[in-house]
Structure formats: C-alpha cells, structure tokens
N, C-alpha and C positions, 0 to 999 in steps of 0.2 A: 310931551316932554313931562319927564316923572322925576319926583326931588331924587335930588344925587342922591345919598343913600341908600337909592333902594338899589336890588337885583334883577333890576329887570329890566324885558326886554324893550329896545331904543325903534321907534320910525325914521327913517332917512327922511329929511324933509330931502321936498327935489330940488335934484342942486349939477349945478353942469359939474363936471366932470374933473377938471385944476379946479372947483370948489373944495372940492372932498379931502379931507386929514389922509386919504392912503392916494394906491393906483387900485382899478378894479384891472384885473385881469383874467380872462377867460378862463385860466386855468387855477383861479385860484381856490383854497380847499372850504367843503361842507363843513358848517359848522356854525360857534360860536363869534361870531366879525369883532371886534374889541373897537369902537367910533371916540369912545372918551377916557380915559384912566383916570380916573381922581386924584389929584397930590397930596400925599400922601399916606396912601389907602397902601396897603396889600399888597394888589399890584404892582400899583407904584415901587414899588425899596423892592420887588419880583423883577422888576423892569418890563416890566409888559407894555406895550406900544401900542398907539391906534394905528390900525390896518392887519395890525397881528389875528390870527385867527385863531381863534381853541378849537380844535379839533377831538381833542379826551382829554377826562377828568381821572389821574390812575389808567384805571384801563376801558374804564368807559367814556364811549363815542357818544360826541353832543353828535346830536342826530335830531328827527323830527320824534326818535320815541322815549330822547335825552335827553331836555331841553336844558339848557344853563345852570337856572337857577334851580329847580332839581334836584339839579345830582349835586351841585352847592351847600344847598341846604338839607342838604343826608348827611353834611358831614359839621362839628362842634367850633367850636371859633379855638382858634386855638390849635386846629387840626393841622397837620405839613399835608399838601397833597403836590402830588408833578402833572402839568399842564402840560400835554401837548401842542406844539400847536405850528403856525406854518407862518414861517416869515419870506415875504418875496420869496413865496416861492419853496424855499428851505424848509424842513421839518427840524426842531427845536423843542426841547423837555426842558421846561421851567419849574424851578418846587419855588412854594410859593404857602405860608401861614397862614392859617389865613386871621381874618377878624375879630371884633362884634361887629354887627350895624348900632352905628349911633344912633341910630333913631330908635332902637330895640338890641339893648346888649342879649338878647338870649339866641336871637339870628347868626346868621353865616354871614359876613362881609368878604365881599373878593374886589371892590369896587371899580367898577367899569361901568361903563353904559354899552349895550353892546344891543345886534344884526342878529337876526341867527339866518344861516343862506341854508334855503332847503335845499335849491335848485340852481342849476345854472342859466342867468339870462337865455334869450336867445338868440347865437351868432349866428348872423350868417358870413360863410365860408367864403372866400374871395373865391370868382368865378375865372374862371384857365381857358 
C-alpha cells in the first residue's frame, strides 16, 4: 500500500465480492479502476467515485501502453483534463483540474488509489 499522496497503482487485497467498494461485472471497462478517492483531492472535487473506471485522459487511452500515472505525469499542476470514465457501465466525461502532489509540489496530482485492469477475468459462460 503506497502513501496516500502518491499516484501509483494499488494492489487489491483478496476480498469477497460483498466487501468491495464497487461491483465487479464481466462487462467492466478496461483502464484504471478507481479503488479509493482521496478526500478534498482534485478527483473528489470532480466527482470521481470508487468503482469508476478511467478509460482515457483527454484523447489518450488508458491501457498497457499508457498507464494512468504516466499519462497524468505528462501534465502540469493546474492543467484541466477530461477523463473518460465508465460508471456502472455507462460512459461519462469528467473535467478535472489537476493539483500539486502534497509530497512533491512539482508533480501532478489526481488524488486516487487505482488498479489497472488490463484483461478481463476468466468468466465461465453458463452451459445450457
């Protein structure tokens, strides 16, 4: 678990489905799954929620070639970006004014813990 101001991936502990702050679904979008939004952060002010999946920052897709921390790191504190998210399977656009990292003010800060979703889990289709 990384210190809260860092913009780094978060490894999910082994939890039962009813303990998760979101519901996993087979049709969940690929990208950066928001695990926790830091209070009073740029992400919180923009209305991001646990369970949102960030699929793009401006026109850059979040995938195995474009990790969220690297994409956000290309911007400057104070820049306004548009996040394309999937919330409960519905696409949305969210405008966020990026902040300064509390531990290193020269770095850009979004204010979330997240886990990259690169592949869909193995789901067994019902047999009929």
